[in-house]
C-alpha positions, 0 to 999 in steps of 0.5 A: 205594035208601034216602038218608041225610041228611048232616046225620044222620050228623053228628048222630049222631056228636056224640050217640055222642061225648058218650055216650062222654064221658059214660061216660068220667067214670063209675067202675066202679060208676057214680059221677063220678070225684073231682077229682084231688089237687093236689100240693104242698110243705108245712112245719110251723110251729114255735115257738122262739127266733128271733135278730134278725140283721143280715146284712153283708158284711166285710172281714177286716183286720190289727189292726196291720200293720208296713212294715219299713224300715231306720233306716240306709243299708246293704248287707243281709248276711243275710236271717234268715226265708223269706217266710211265716214266722210271727215273734215280737217281737223276732225277727231278720229282717234284718242289714246289713253291720256293718263301717261302724257298728263302725267309726264306734263306734270313732271315736266312743269313741276321741274320747270318751277323748281328751275325758276325757284332756283333762278330766283335765288341766284339772281338774287345772290348776284345782285348781293354779291355784286354789291360786294364786290364793289367793295372789294368785300368777297374774292373775284373767284367767288363772284365769278362762281355766283355769276355763273350759277345765275346764268346756269339757272337761267339756262335751266329754266329755258330747258325745262320751259322746252320740256313743258312744251314737248310734254304738252305736244305729246299730250296733244298727239294722244288726240288723232285728228284728220290731217286732210278732208276725205273719206275715212277707209278700213279701220286696222287698229281699234279699242284697247290696242297698242300703237307705236310711234310712226310704225312704219309696218302699219297704219290705223287707217287711210284717208282718200281725198275724193273731190276733187279727184284725178284720172291718170291715163297714157296716150301715144307720144304721136299724139303729144303735139296735138295735146301740146297745142290744145293746152296752149289754146286753152281748148283741151277737155276730158270726158270720163266715161264709165267702162261697163255702160259707156255713161258719161260720169264727169267732165275734167281739166287736163292739168298734168303731162309728164316730163317725158315719154315712156320708152317702153311703150311709146306712150305719156302719162296725163292727169285730168282733175275731175270736181268729183262732187257727187263722187261718181269716181272712186279711187282704183276705178278703171274708166274710159277717157276721152280728150277732145284736142280740136273740132272738125268744123263743117266735116262730112261724116258717114258710117265707117261700115259704108266704106270699102277699101279696094285696089283704087282705094276707098269706095263707097255705094250711093243710093240714087233717087231711082233706088239704084246704086253708084259706086264711088271713090271717096277720100277718107281724112279721119275716122272718129269712133264709128264715123268716117270724115269724108274730104271728096266723093260724098255731099251732105244729105246723099244716102250711102249703103252701110251693110250689104255691100257684097250683093251689089254691083253698080247700077243695082236696084236696092230697098233700102232700110235703116239699121232698125228696119224702117224702109226709107226712100233714095234720100234716107226719109223713112216711108219710102217704097220699095222699087 
């Protein structure tokens, strides 16, 4: 009987395994299989005008907001609007009980009539006593008293006329009218409620002007020079964008730059005025504000995700026509949103890798796809075949 050495069995198994791996590594034609291409996402470098934009968070504010209060004490008789109505200047809002003011006006007019009668009588007496004084029929003291009474009654007439005018004014205050055009807010007091003149603790309602409207926002003090230059050149524009959906709401005009930088935050407050004819903006609303101060003309831009930072600076992988990648040093001038503006290293129309760089080395083959997953050729055109 023949016995096999166990070590020989293990060696034979290893040889067989190596032979199997060697066989698997060869293609059907006997050649070595190529290294598989790396799937990446790509984007094309684009040349065009890129605006210089300062992004901020803003708060919508009414240009004019008025708390409506009564100028006289009284009882609310009628309400002539509904909460949330749009009102114009002079529209009747609230009517107070007119009867106390009408009575006061009647009394003032009666006092005026009495004063005028006394003044007429005093003037007649003065004329008569003047003739008597010329003939020395009365004493100088008596004549002086008559003249004094005539002047006094004239002054009383003026005072009573002022009292009538004041009573008419008070009666006019019984009708509370809109001092500005805008939208009415919540009604605090209703019919039958007692209102006090110029009550500091409570107002009847508030009216906010909605069109035009302003947006207040703060920007870093480092941007102040660019903003002032844009204002001087009349090229500063403002875009207001909804926070939740990033939907553009309106364009405005930069109208105000605060006169000092806040030393606690290092920011300065700006205000833009928006026409807001469609009432897209609402007082108190928070929005995104983009202030455009300049435009970089003919700039080359690529996605910021394509730029990698190394010890040598910024680098990008560029896809060549043979579907291999080349690592290039680039000079980034600035970023604009999700884009990076390139001064050197990439030309317009070249394709760069925007995702998947971690698996790449210079010279590696790639299968390029757009973000949507569509295959592209080396120039970034859809429909390219994989190498």
